[in-house]
N, C-alpha and C positions, 0 to 999 in steps of 0.2 A: 321738080315737084312730083310727088306721088300722084298716080292716076287713081283717085278715090272711087271712080265708077267701076273699077275692075277688082280692087283689092279692099278687104275689110278685116281689120284686126278682130273684130267681135264675131266674125264668122269662122275664126280659127286659122287665118292664113299664116300666122307666125308659128303655129303649133301642129297643124294638120291632125294626125292621129294621136299625138302625144298630149300629156296633160296641159291644161291652161295654167302654166306656171305663173303668169302675170296676174291671175285672178285667184291664186291659192296661197294664203298667208304663210303656210309652212315653208314656202320657197323664198320668202322675202328676207331682205337684210334685217338685222335686229331692230333698228329704229322704226321700220314700218310694221313689223310684227307687234311692237309695243303700241303703235298708233291704232292698229286694228283692235287690240285688247281694250284700249281706252274708249274707242268709238263704240264698240259692242256694249260695254258697261254703261255708257251714257244712254244709248238707245233703249236698253232694257229698263233703265230707271225712268225714262220719259214715257214709254208707250205701255207699260204694264197696266192691265185693266181696260185698255181701249176696246171699243166695240169693233172698229174697223181701222186698219192701216194700209197704206199703199207704199210699195217700194217701186219707184220710177227708175228703171234701169236695173232689173233684178240680177242680171249677169248669170252666173252658174248657181245662184240660190244659196250663197254662203250664209246669209242672215236668216233663212227660213227656220232652221232648227233652233236658232237662238231666240227668235221673236214670236214665232207662231204659237208656242205653248202659253204665251203671256197675254194673248189678245183673242177677241171673238172671231175675227176674220182677217186674214192676211191676203192682200191682192198684190201680185207682182206683175209688172209689165216690162216689155222689151220689144225691140223691133228686129233684133238679130236672131235668125232662126236657130243658129247653133246654140246660142245662149238659152233660148227657150227650151230646146231639147234637153239641155243639161239641168236647168232649174226644175223642169217637170219631173225629172227622175227623183230629185230631192223632195218635191212637193207631194209625191205619191204616198209618202209616209204620214201625211197630215191631212185630216179631213176638212180642216178650216182654211186651207190655202187654195187660191185660184191663180193660175198663170195665164196671161193673155198677151197676144201679139198686138202692139200698139205703138204709135208715134207719140213721143212725149210732148210734142207741140200741138196735139189734138186731144188731150185728155178730157176736156170738158164736153166733147162730143159723145163720150161714152159713159161718163159719170155725172150724176146730178150735182147741183150746187151743195157744197159743204157735206158731201157724202162720207168723207173719211174724217176720223178724229185727228189723225196725224198722217203726214206723208214724209218719206225720206228719199233723198237723191244723193247717194254717197259714193265714196271712192272715186271722186273726180268725174262722175257721170256728167255733171254740169259742164265740165270743160271739154266735152266731146259733142255737144249739141250745136245745131246751126245757129240758134238764137237763145242765149241764156235768159234774156228778159221774157221771151214768149213762154218758155218752160216754167219760169217762176210765176208768171201770170196764170198759167193753166193750173199749176199746183195750188195757187192761192184761191182759185175759184172753187175747187173741189175739196178743200181742206178746212175743217171747222176750227181747229186749234193751230198747232205749230207745224211748220215744214222744216225738216232737218237736212242740212247740206254739209258735206265735207268735200273739200277741194285741195289740190296741191297748194302749198304756201309759197308765195313769191319770196325769192331770196334763198332757195334751197336747190339751186342747179346741180351742185355736185352730188347731193343726196339722191336726186332724181336720176342722174346719169348712172350712179352706182346701182340703183334699183333696176333700171333697164338692163344693164349688163348682167346682173345677177339672175334675172328671170328670162333672159334670152330674147329681149326685144331689140331689134336692130334699128337704130335711128338713121334716117336718110337725110333729113333737113333740120336745121336749127335756126330759130329766131331768138338769139340770146338777149337781145334788147328787150323783147316782150316776154321772154321766158316761155316760148312755145316750141315744142318738139313734134316731129312727124316721123312715124315709123314707115318702113317699106310697105307694110300691110294696111296703112291708112289710119293708124291711131293718131289722133291729135291730142297732145298732152299740154294742156294750158294750166297756168297757175294764177292764183288770185291773192290779193292782199285784203285785210279787213276793210280798207277804204274802197277797194273794187267792189266788194260785196255790198257795202253800204250804198254805193252808187247804183248797182243793179237792183237792189231792193227798192230804192226810191223810184227808179224807172218802172218797176213792175207794180207799184202801188202797195208795197209791203214795208213792214217795220222790222228792224233787226232787234230781236228780243235778247239775244245772247251771242257772244262771239268769243272763241277761245282757240289757242293753238295746242294741237295734240302732239306731244312728244317732239316739238320743234320742227315737224316736217309737214303737217297737214293743218288746214284751217277748218274749224267747226263753226257753223252759223245756224242759229235758230231764227226763223222768220215767221211772221204772222201777217195775213192780209189786213189791209186797212178798211176793207169793204165788208 
């Protein structure tokens, strides 16, 4: 098993000084490039005109140029220093974007109740946290309207293996029964079914407003807090 205390995918351990191929759609296999296109179009449609939105797990800031021009304020948070460095470079071109270092399981310590119109946690960020339920609960507390989640879809093992190979992520451990993969750098790649997300929503005190499969490889879920 990988020693996660010493290695961290999101700090660039797979890539060192080279580009973050696993976070850059131009390097993806065609089916994942199309997923990104569909996800971006959905998010634009959903958040346009919002006063404030949050991206939980902003990564290298891929969505900043797409969404910042459509909203009043865009806040992005992450706990990986390397991701924050990259996303801040992108955010420098937008006066309405703020990037903060933050643990996704403690969001309500930093933002007031229902502070954001919408929150997003995409590209399988939810599959890399310690507690999916805790993160959903935190997002529910600080979000007035919908929380948008995208995760790997269960039943797409071969697609995912091809994606890892294409972008240069070396898998060290596999749990094929539960469809979880681990890279040498500490990436946990977990997948979810619509039923899984329904169960997580119930445990987090949320309701599934919408659920759809994006290009047969990713699962889109729209949630709202019941409180």
